[in-house]
C-alpha positions, 0 to 999 in steps of 0.5 A: 143621213144620206140614205134616209128616204122617208119617215114610213108613216105612210107608203105608196101601195098598189090597190090589190082588190078587184073592187078597189078600196075606199078611204079608211079601209084596210089594205094588205099587200104581201106583208104590208098592211095600211089604211087607205088615205084615199079611194082607189081602183084596183092597181091604182097607187094610193097612200096608205097610213102604216102607223097610228090608231084607226077605227076599222071594220071588224067581224060581225057579232064579235066582241073584242076586248081592249088590249087584244091582239087583232088580225086582218081577215083579207078575204072578208077585209076586216079585223078579227081576233082569229090568228090562224090564216090571218095577218097580225095588224096590231092591238085593240085600244078600246073594247068593241061590243059584238053589236059594234061595226068597228074596233079601234086599232093601234097598228103594230105588227106584234107576233101572234104567239106573243113572243 
């Protein structure tokens, strides 16, 4: 196909955070969420994975059940189950205990309402 550009499983994005980003951290740019493939300072263009399953930092003391919809809290740069004010990023593929620092997430933009 002549107009095919790339598969889209990773995209080049500019790091929006003043503190930059390290490999494996979530990055939200507008309506685009990905996981940083490399470290990058603010405004640096990096590759970010937009598909797959990743262990991401979660809200402390929050237990998350397998199959729960998860959201990106861009202010604190972590996963939460709170939809209000946050960005839908996918589904937890494994349960995470309150004491766990991360949760395993399948990146899949599912509607927050379940529609």
